[in-house]
C-alpha positions in Angstrom: 92.6 134.4 192.9 94.6 131.1 192.8 97.2 131.2 190.0 96.2 127.7 188.9 92.5 128.6 188.4 91.5 130.4 185.2 88.1 131.9 184.3 86.3 130.6 181.3 87.0 133.8 179.5 90.8 133.5 180.1 90.7 129.9 178.9 88.8 130.8 175.7 91.2 133.6 174.9 94.2 131.4 175.4 92.7 128.6 173.2 91.8 131.1 170.5 95.4 132.2 170.2 96.6 128.6 169.6 97.5 127.6 166.1 94.8 125.6 164.4 95.5 122.0 164.1 93.3 119.6 162.2 92.3 116.5 164.2 92.2 113.2 162.3 88.4 113.1 162.6 87.9 116.6 161.4 85.3 117.3 158.7 86.3 118.5 155.2 84.0 121.3 154.1 83.6 123.1 150.8 81.1 126.0 150.2 79.9 126.7 146.6 77.6 129.3 145.1 76.3 128.0 141.8 73.2 128.1 139.6 70.7 125.4 140.6 71.7 122.9 137.9 75.4 123.3 138.5 74.9 123.0 142.2 73.0 119.8 141.8 75.8 118.4 139.5 78.5 119.5 142.0 76.7 117.7 144.8 76.4 114.5 142.7 80.2 114.7 142.0 80.9 114.8 145.7 78.5 111.9 146.4 80.1 109.9 143.6 83.6 110.6 144.7 83.0 110.2 148.4 80.1 107.8 149.1 77.9 108.6 152.0 78.3 105.2 153.6 82.1 105.5 153.8 82.7 109.3 154.2 79.4 110.4 155.8 79.1 112.9 153.0 76.2 115.3 153.4 74.9 118.7 152.5 75.5 120.6 155.7 73.5 123.7 154.8 72.0 125.4 151.7 70.1 128.5 150.8 68.7 130.2 147.7 70.2 133.6 147.1 68.2 136.6 145.7 69.7 136.1 142.3 68.5 132.5 142.1 71.8 130.9 142.8 72.2 128.2 145.4 74.8 128.5 148.1 75.6 125.3 149.9 78.2 123.7 152.1 79.0 120.0 151.7 81.0 118.1 154.2 82.7 114.7 154.4 85.2 112.8 156.6 88.8 112.9 155.3 89.0 109.1 154.7 87.1 105.9 155.2 90.0 104.2 157.1 
C-alpha cells in the first residue's frame, strides 16, 4: 500500500484524535429537561435573547419523558455578525 494513501478508517481514527476546535460558524447548543411550562418559558427566553432572524435559533429536537417532563435541545449561531 502506498504510504501516502490512507483508508477511510485510518483517516477517521486520526481525525477523532485531534483536539476539538470550534469553527466560527459552529452552532451553540443547550439541552434542558424541564416541566412543560418551564420548558416553554426557557424556549421563550432563548428566542427573546437570540431572535430567530439574526441567530437562526430553533428547537433542534424535543421529547416528552415518562415522568411528563420535556427534554429539548435548542440551538443558535454564536453571533449575528
